[in-house]
N, C-alpha and C positions, 0 to 999 in steps of 0.2 A: 660384504661391504654395504649392506642395507640398514645397518643400525641395530642388529640383534643384541649385541652386547650393551649398547647404550640403553636400550629398552630395559634390560635387566638391572643395570646400574641405577637408572632414574627411578624405577619401580621400588627397588630396595631402599633407596634414599627417602622416597615419599612415604613408604610404609613405616620406616623408622621414625621420621619426624612427625607425621600426622597421626599415626595409629599406635606408635609404641611397639610395633611388631619386631620380632627377631627374623632376620633374613640370612640366607646362605647362598652365596654365588659360587658355583663349581665350574672351573675352567680346565682345559687340558694341559697347560704348560705353566712353568714357573714365571716365564716372561709375561704371560697374560695375567697372572695373579698380580704382578707388580703394576702392569698397565691399568688394570681395573681399579686397584687401590688408588693410583694417581688420579684417575677420572673421578672417583668418589670424593677425593679431597678437593679437586677443582670445583665440582658441582656443589659440594657442601658450602664452600666459601661463597659461591654465587648467591645462595639462598640464606646466608647467615645461619647455617645449621652446624651443629657439632655432635653428630652421632658417634658412638663408640665403634670404631672400625678396627677389626683385627684381621690380619692376613698372615698366611703361613706358606712358605715354599722352601725347597731344598737349598736355595742360595743364601738363606739367612745364617748369621753366625750362630754357633752352638748356644751361646749365652742368650741370644735373642729368641732362639727356638724354645728354650726352656721357659722364658718369660711368657711367650705367646701361648704355649701349651697350658701353663697355669691359668691364664685368662680364659682359655677355651674350656678347661675343666670346670672353672668357677662360673661359666656363663657370663663373663664380664665383657659383653659386646652387644651391639645392636645389629651389626652386619659382619658376617664372617666370609672371608674369601680364601679358598684353597684350590688345589688341583684335585682332580678325581682320584688320584692315587692316595691323597691324604685320607679320604673317606674309607678307602679299602684298608690302608695300613693302620688307621687309628679308630676303627669302628668301636672298639671297646670303650673309648672315650666318648664317642658320639651317640652310641645307641640309646642312651637314656635322655637324650635331648630331643626336643621337638621344635620345629620351626614353622612360623606362620607363612613364610614365603621362601621357596627354593627355586633358583634359576640355574638350570643345567645348560651351560653354554658350549656349543660346538664339541660335544663329546658323544658322537655316534657310537663309538666302540664301547663306551661306558654303558650305554643302554642295551647293547647286545648281550651283556653278561647277566645271566639270570639272577645271580646273588646281589648284584648291584641294584637291580630294580627293587628287590626286597628291602635293601638298606634305605633307599629313598622313601619307600612307603612307610617304613617304621619311623623315620625321623619326621615324617609329615603328620604323624599322629595315629596311624593304624597299628593294631596289635596283631600278633601271629594268628590269633583265632579268627579275626575278620579276614585276613589274607587267605587263610585256609577255606573259609566260607566262599570267597570269591572264586577260588580254584574249583570248588564243588559246583558252583554256578556255571562255570565254563564247561565242565564235563556234562552237566545236565543239558545245557543248550545243544551241545554236540550230539548227545543221544536223542534228544527230541527231534533234531534235524534228520538224523538217520531213520527214526521211526516214521516220520512224515514221508520220506522218500519211498519207503516200502509199503505205505498205506496203513500203518498201524496206529492205534489209539495213543494219544500223548497227554490225556487229561491228568493222569497221576503225576507225570513228570512236570507238567505245567504248574500243578499245585505246589510241588516241592520248590520249583524255581521262584514262585511268588513268595513262599515262606522265607527263603534265603534273602531275597531282595528286600523284604520288610526288615529283616534283622540288620542288614547292611545299612539301609536308610536310617533306621533307628539309631544305630551306632554313630553315623555321620551327624545326625541331628543333635545328639547329646554330647558328642565328642568335639574336641577342638582340632579340627582337621585343617592343615595348611593348604596353601595355593602352590601348585607346581607349574612352571613354565619350562618347556623343553625346546632347545634351539639347536639347529644343525645346519651346516653348509651343504652337506650332501644327503643327509638323512638316509643312511644305509641300513638302519635297524630293520631286522626282519619281523614279520608278523608272527612272532613266537607266542606261546601260551602266556608267558609272563608279560609281554608287551600288552596283551589284551586285558591285563589287570587294570590298566589305566582307564579303559572303557567302563569296567564294572565298578571300580571304586572312585574314580574321579570324573566320570562322564565325558571323557574326550578320547579321540584317536589321534595317533601321530600321522601327520601328512607324509606320504611316501613319494610324492612326485617332486623331483628336484627342479628348482627354478633358478636360472642363472641370470644375473644382471651384471654384465661386465662391458665396459666401453674400452676395449683393448684391441690394438692392432697386433697381430701375431706375425712377427718377422722370422725368417729362417735363413741361414747361410751354411754352406758346407765347411767342415773343419779342414783347414789347409795349413801345412807346415806346423809351426808351433802354436798351439791353441792359446797359450798364455799371451802371445804377441797379438793375436786377434782380439782377445779380451781387452788388453791394454789400449789398443787402437780405438775400440768402441768407446771405452771410458773417457779417453782424451777428446774424442769427438763430441760426446753428448754430456759429459760432466757428471756431477754428483747426484745424490738422490737415487742411488741404485742398490738393489739387492742382487747378489750373485748366488746362484745355486749350482753346486757340483752334483753329478749323479751319485746316488747312494753306493753304486758299485765302485766308484772311485774312492769313496771313503773319506774319513776324517783327516788322514795323513795328507791326501792331495789338497783338501780344503786349506790346511795350514800352509802347505807349500805354495799354493797359489797366492794366499794372503801375503806371504813373505816376498814373493816375486813382485806383487803390486806395490807393496810398501817400498821396496828397493828402487822402484821406478817412479817414485814421487806421488803415488796415489794414497790418499788418507783412508786406509782400509783397515777393517777389523774382522777377524774370524770369530764366529760364535762358537766357543769351545765349552763354556759353562755359563750358568746364570750370573749376570752382572746387573745389579739394580740401576746402574748409571748408563748402561749401554745405549738404550733408546734416547735418553736425554742428550748424550754426546753426539749421537747421529743426527738428532733433530737440530741441535745447535750448530752443526757444521764441523764439529771437531773430527768426526768421521764423515767421509763422503760415500763410502761403500761398506756394506756389511756382507760377509760371506758365510753361507751355511750349506747344509746338505739338502738336496731335493728329495724330501720325503714328506708324506702327509703328517708324520709325527714331528717334523722339525719345528722348533719354536718360532723360527723366522718365517715359516710358511703358514702359521695358524693364528689368525685373528689380529695381527699387528695392524693398527689403525692410525697411520700418520699420513693422511692424504695430501697435506701441503708439502711433504718432504719426499715421499717415495714417488718417483716419476716413471721409473722403468725397472724391469726385472730381466736379468741376463742369465741364461742357462749355458753352462760350459759344455754340456752334452745333453743328450736326450734323457729325461728322467726315466729310470728303469730299475727293475728289480732283478736280482740274481738269485735263482732258486736251485739248490743242490738236488740233482736227481738221485735221491737216496731213499731206501726203505728202512733206515735206522733212526729216523727222526722221532723225538719225544714230544715236541711241541705241536698240539693239534692245529694251531693257527698256521704253522708252516706246512703241515700236511695238507690242510685245506687249500692253500695257495697252489701247492704242487698238483693236487688232484684236479683243480679247476683248469689248470693250464695244459695238462696232458690228456684230458678227457677226449678231446676231439680227434686224437691220434689213435685211440683204442678201437678194437672191434666192437660191434653193437652190444654184445652181451656184457663186455667189460665196461662199456660206457654206462649201461644201466646200473651196474654195481657201483661205479664211481659216483653217479648221481645220488644213489642212496646214501653213500658215505658222506658226500658233501652236505646233504640235507641234515644228516645226524650231527655232524661236527659243527655246523653253523649254530646249532642250538646250545652248544656248551662253551663256545669261545666268546671273548678272550678269557684266559685264566690268570689269576694272580700268581706271583712268583712262588709263593709258599706251596700252592697246589701243584704247580708244574714240577717243583723239586720233589714233592711227595710221589708223584706219578713216575718220575724218572727213577727214583730210588727203588720203588716197588717193582718196576719192570726189570731193573738191573739185578735185584736180589730175589725176584720171584715171590715177593710177599703179596698176599691177598689184600685187596682194599674193598671197603663196603661203601654203600650210599653213592653219592654223586661222584666222588673220587674213583670208586670202583667202576662206575659206568664209563667215565672218561678213559680210564686205563684200558678197559676192554675194547673201547672204540679205537684207541691208538693202536693196540695190538692187531685188531682186525684190519685197519687201514694199512699198517706196515706189511702184513702178510699179502694183502691185495697188491700193493706196490711191488713187492718182491717178484710176484708172478707177472705183473702187467708191464713193467719196464723191461722190454725185450730189445735185442739188437734191431729188430724191425721197427719198433716204436721210435727208438733213438734216430734211426735213419729217416723216418717220416718227419720227425721234428726238425732235423737238419735241413730238409728241403722246404720247410715252411716259409711263406712270405713274411710272416709277422714275428716269429720267434727265432732268436739266435741261439746257437748251442756252442758252449765254450768247454774245452777240455783242459783240465789242469791237474797235474799229479795223478793221472789215470782216473780222474773223476769228471763227470759231466755236470754242467750248470745250464739251466734255462735262463735266457736273458729276455725279459718281457717289459714292454713299456708300462709306465705308471701314470695314467691319466689324472688320477686324483691328486697326486703330488703336483702335476703341472697346473691344474685348476687352482689348487690352494695357493701355490707360490705366486703364480702370475696375478692372481686376484689382489695381491697386496698393492698393486699399482692402480687399481680402479675401485674407488669407494664412493659411497653416497655422501653428498653434501647438499647445502641449501640450493645449489643450482642444478642438481641432478646427479648423474653418475659421472665421476671424474674420469677424464681420458687418461689412458696409460699405454705403455708399450711393453711387449714381451719380445725378447730377441733370443732365439734358440740356435745354438751352434750344433749342427748335425754331425755327430761323430760315429753314428751307426745307422746305416740306411734302413735295415730291417726294423730296428727299434723305432725309427721315425715313421715308417709306414704303419707299424703297429699302433703308435701313439695317435696318428690321424684317425685310424679306424675306431679305436677305443674312445677317443674324445667324441666322435660322432655318435657313438652308442650312448655314452654317459650324458651328453648335452642335448641329444635329440636332433642334432643338425651338424653338418660339416663346419669345421672352423676354416674360415677363408684365409689360408696361409699366404703371406706375401714374401716373395724373394727379396732379401735384404739388399738395399742400396742406400748409401748415405743420403742421396738426394730425396728419395721417397721418405726415409725416416725423418729427415730434418723438417719436412713439411708437416708431418704429424706431431713432432716434438714442439713446434711452435704453438699448436693447439693445446698440447699438454701443459705447456708453461702458462698459457693464458688462463687455463682452469686453476692452476696452482696459485696464481696471483689473486684470482677471485676468492679462493678458499682462505688465503691469508687475510684478505680484506674483510671477509665475513667474520673471521675469528677476532680481528681487531675492532670489530664493531663499526666499520666504515659503511 
């Protein structure tokens, strides 16, 4: 809520109008693509500019997708806006294009994928040869550091480092290298070898210390009786301008069911089931008072929506949490990683060490695109050998599966069931870990507190506690992620009303600022 996206939008507009540059804005969801496009239009009108803006997302009609793709192929744009998935799925179209300015907005997971970093560097103007030189430079620096630690001579390696540095600098001097800005709300990208390429090729490092600016009161109340009735009562007390998030374990079906219940009881509510270009406009105009989505850091409603004058509070129908199957037959390394991280503390010391090794190895290869995942699944099912990166990931998955097969014992399951933080659910003779999702809570609640001309807007988060263990886990994990305890307030209408008066004062100021008063 501090204006990261606005910085990217204004920069792209400035470069298009003043310098004739081509810019590329990459965002995580289709909803944000639409919102960024709308911002670009508004800002363009304010400065009497008319840049060629092209945007692409999955919610477009097929005929519109075809027209947009033609414009992208032909380079008929000054500013291009897409999701990160577009770059992955359509890199054949993008690989021969170069951009003067690229803004990667709120896509931490995008940066964790080694191949995506290569894609960014290529469309910035670097070629494969220079990227390979940068890798060599990293290896040489590591070797020089090792030699220094054991008191050996490093003159020869230092000479090679200087040679490669000169080649890279010469390439940058005579090449047309673009400007990259990377933005993230949580910046979870690890210090992988490829992340270090930014230092060698672009002279910057990613900041890894999260900083949170939120002016939110966090209220909680216990689930009692029918949760839908509790939600309805809160909405009738505090009115519109609300985003509702259901736990991901409850799923899409419950989200739709809740929306139907609210609509039947007179609430102007809309469930986010698919991309709708008019959804935010209708919410902002008051046609909808409430939007309902799933509490996940991937949820379009939880990521980057910036309507400070309209969103007053966020309501969670249960503790945001993840459900992880205790299984050794998983193919997806991201799911295996989550499972390993959550069972590690319940293992014996030797198994903990092995789990840590696997976690570090898997972190270097995730996330994977759908094509690679399917390739690995088919290879494991059929026993086919894979080579290169895919072969490495396949072997890692098989190693992790064998480890889990031996590690998940009845004793481990019993230890998990006694945990204060993790719930264990049994369904159809299978066990599931239930763990809190602090990132989903931070992302979703943050929609109610955004930066504006008067500071950070006040907002409220109301959490209905439907799982005591998950709530305990959420409190602990939030303290770890945010560096401090969240001061939870037991919900009462009287306490909340006092805070809501201040929320509404801020909203009036924001509306006045936007109206130029």
